[in-house]
C-alpha positions in Angstrom: 0.0 0.0 0.0 1.5 3.4 -1.0 2.3 5.7 1.9 1.0 8.7 0.0 -1.9 8.8 -2.4 -2.2 11.4 -5.1 -5.3 12.2 -7.2 -5.6 14.7 -9.9 -9.1 16.2 -10.2 -8.9 18.6 -13.1 -6.8 21.5 -11.9 -6.8 20.2 -8.3 -4.1 17.9 -6.8 -5.2 15.9 -3.8 -2.3 14.6 -1.6 -3.3 12.1 1.1 -1.0 10.7 3.7 -1.9 7.0 3.7 -0.6 5.3 6.8 -3.8 5.2 8.9 -2.6 2.4 11.1 0.0 4.7 12.6 -2.1 7.9 12.3 -0.2 9.0 9.1 3.1 9.5 11.0 5.9 10.2 8.6 9.4 8.7 8.1 12.2 9.4 5.7 10.4 7.7 2.8 7.2 9.8 3.3 9.4 12.9 3.5 11.2 12.0 0.3 7.9 11.3 -1.5 6.3 14.5 -0.4 9.3 16.5 -1.5 9.2 14.8 -5.0 5.4 15.4 -5.3 5.7 19.1 -4.3 8.7 19.6 -6.7 6.6 18.2 -9.6 3.5 20.2 -8.6 5.6 23.5 -8.6 6.3 22.9 -12.3 2.7 22.0 -13.3 1.3 24.9 -15.2 -2.2 23.5 -15.2 -2.4 23.1 -11.4 -4.5 25.6 -9.5 -4.8 24.2 -6.0 -3.6 21.5 -3.7 -5.5 19.7 -0.9 -3.4 18.0 1.7 -5.2 15.4 3.9 -4.7 12.3 6.0 -6.5 9.0 5.6 -8.4 7.4 8.4 -8.9 9.0 11.8 -5.9 11.4 11.9 -4.3 14.1 9.8 -0.7 13.4 10.8 0.8 12.3 14.2 4.2 13.6 13.4 7.3 11.3 13.3 6.9 7.6 13.0 8.0 5.9 16.2 10.0 3.3 14.3 11.9 6.0 12.5 12.5 7.8 15.8 13.9 4.5 17.2 16.4 4.4 14.4 17.4 8.0 14.9 18.4 7.3 18.5 21.6 5.6 17.1 22.2 8.3 14.4 25.4 10.4 14.5 25.2 14.2 14.5 25.8 14.2 10.7 23.0 11.6 10.1 20.6 13.6 12.3 21.6 16.8 10.4 20.9 15.1 7.1 17.5 13.9 8.3 16.6 17.4 9.5 17.6 18.9 6.3 15.4 16.5 4.4 12.4 17.5 6.5 13.3 21.2 6.1 13.4 20.8 2.3 10.0 19.1 2.2 8.4 21.9 4.3 10.0 24.5 2.1 8.9 22.9 -1.1 5.3 22.7 0.1 5.4 26.2 1.5 6.7 27.6 -1.7 4.2 26.0 -4.1 2.8 28.8 -6.3 -0.8 27.6 -5.9 -2.9 27.7 -2.7 -2.6 24.7 -0.5 -5.6 23.7 1.7 -5.2 21.5 4.7 -8.0 19.1 5.6 -7.4 18.3 9.3 -9.2 15.6 11.3 -8.1 13.8 14.5 -4.5 14.3 15.6 -2.1 16.9 14.1 1.0 16.5 16.3 4.6 17.7 16.0 5.5 17.6 12.4 1.7 17.4 11.6 1.4 20.9 13.0 4.3 21.9 10.7 2.3 20.5 7.7 -0.7 22.5 8.8 1.4 25.6 9.1 2.8 25.5 5.6 -0.8 25.4 4.2 -2.3 28.6 3.0 -5.8 27.7 4.3 -6.4 25.2 7.1 -9.8 23.7 7.8 -10.1 21.5 10.9 -12.8 19.3 12.3 -14.1 20.5 15.6 -12.7 17.4 17.4 -9.2 17.8 16.0 -6.3 17.8 18.5 -3.0 19.6 18.1 0.3 19.5 20.0 4.0 20.5 19.7 5.0 17.9 22.3 8.7 17.5 21.3 10.0 19.0 24.6 8.4 16.1 26.4 10.7 13.8 24.5 13.8 15.9 25.4 13.9 17.5 21.9 12.3 20.5 20.4 10.1 21.6 17.4 13.1 23.2 15.5 12.6 22.5 11.8 8.8 23.3 11.9 9.4 26.4 14.0 9.7 29.1 11.3 6.4 28.1 9.8 4.5 27.6 13.0 5.9 30.8 14.5 4.8 32.7 11.4 1.3 31.4 11.8 0.7 31.6 15.6 3.0 34.4 16.8 5.6 34.6 19.5 3.3 34.6 22.5 1.5 31.3 21.5 4.7 29.7 20.4 6.3 30.4 23.8 3.4 28.7 25.5 3.0 25.7 23.2 6.6 25.0 22.3 7.7 25.1 25.9 4.8 23.3 27.5 4.1 20.6 24.9 0.5 20.8 25.9 -2.3 19.6 23.7 -4.9 22.0 22.4 -8.1 21.7 20.5 -9.4 23.1 17.2 -11.0 26.2 18.8 -7.6 27.2 20.3 -5.9 26.4 17.0 -8.2 28.9 15.3 -7.8 31.5 18.0 -4.0 31.6 17.5 -4.2 31.4 13.7 -3.0 27.9 13.0 -6.3 27.0 11.3 -8.7 29.3 9.7 -12.0 27.5 10.0 -13.4 24.9 12.4 -16.4 22.8 11.3 -18.2 19.6 12.5 -16.4 16.6 11.1 -19.4 15.7 8.9 -19.0 19.1 7.1 -15.2 18.9 6.6 -15.3 17.7 3.0 -18.0 20.2 1.9 -16.1 23.1 3.5 -12.9 22.1 1.8 -14.8 21.9 -1.5 -16.2 25.3 -0.9 -12.7 26.7 -0.4 -11.4 25.0 -3.5 -14.3 26.6 -5.5 -13.3 30.0 -4.2 -9.8 29.5 -5.4 -11.0 28.4 -8.9 -12.9 31.7 -9.2 -9.6 33.7 -8.8 -7.1 34.4 -11.6 -4.4 31.7 -11.5 -1.5 34.1 -12.2 -2.8 36.7 -9.8 -3.0 34.0 -7.0 0.6 32.9 -7.6 1.8 36.5 -7.6 -0.2 37.2 -4.4 1.3 34.2 -2.6 4.8 35.1 -3.7 4.3 38.7 -2.6 3.3 37.7 0.9 6.5 35.7 1.3 8.6 38.5 -0.1 7.2 41.4 1.9 6.5 39.8 5.3 8.3 41.7 8.0 9.3 44.6 5.7 8.5 48.2 6.3 5.9 49.5 3.8 8.2 52.2 2.4 10.9 49.7 1.7 8.7 47.7 -0.7 6.8 50.4 -2.5 8.8 49.7 -5.7 8.0 46.0 -5.5 4.3 46.4 -4.7 3.6 49.1 -7.3 5.5 47.4 -10.1 3.7 44.1 -9.2 0.2 45.5 -9.5 1.1 47.5 -12.6 2.5 44.4 -14.4 -0.6 42.4 -13.5 -3.0 45.1 -14.6 -1.6 45.1 -18.1 -1.1 41.3 -18.3 -3.5 39.1 -20.4 -5.1 37.8 -17.2 -5.4 41.2 -15.6 -7.0 42.7 -18.7 -9.4 39.7 -19.0 -10.4 40.0 -15.3 -11.0 43.7 -15.4 -13.0 43.6 -18.7 -15.1 40.7 -17.4 -16.0 42.7 -14.3 -16.9 45.8 -16.4 -18.9 43.7 -18.9 -20.7 41.8 -16.1 -19.5 38.3 -17.3 -17.4 35.5 -15.9 -13.7 35.7 -16.7 -12.2 33.0 -19.0 -10.6 31.0 -16.1 -14.0 30.2 -14.6 -15.4 27.0 -16.2 
């Protein structure tokens, strides 16, 4: 049985962690596969959105216990290589030029929180449970830290990184880790609604907006005036920008909406 399932649904790529017997925990093979899938998706000109999910009762319980057991005997260099592989996977997913939607049910622990954090839109079932519990194992959530910190902020990170405590979906929404919490029975319909919203937006405009967020985060507004003004000017005169503006003025759908 493959550890990751991929399904292409028109312009949508669905990536499903498929190790339900261990709550979709990941190991070096899953990390390598996700990296390869994300790298290919980044080059797919027809792709417009990605949905990241977990099969069975959990989203992702973090690191596979069997993988962790092997890592106990790793040298510093072997541990460094492992960590670099995980960092590369998260960066490839984070940098995808299309929106990535997380469908979260059950447990999202450790690296599972990291996966949620690299998604642009995260939808969680109301019974989902989250934790960054690495400190309870004598380690720390280091590789996922930049993505999680960016989502939840310093105050929540200081509490949750240092306590390792579990928290529910409502708290995850409160701190910005997830964007919407719904009953489990409504999870798929809510994800579908979010996908539909994305398909109504201009594909190039979306990619440029996502790239712009990464580029200007933390910058002073006056330091990025040149970038922001040139970005909108270029998009307004582009084929997509012209089509979108004309469709609005002519009260019709733009060409990218089926």
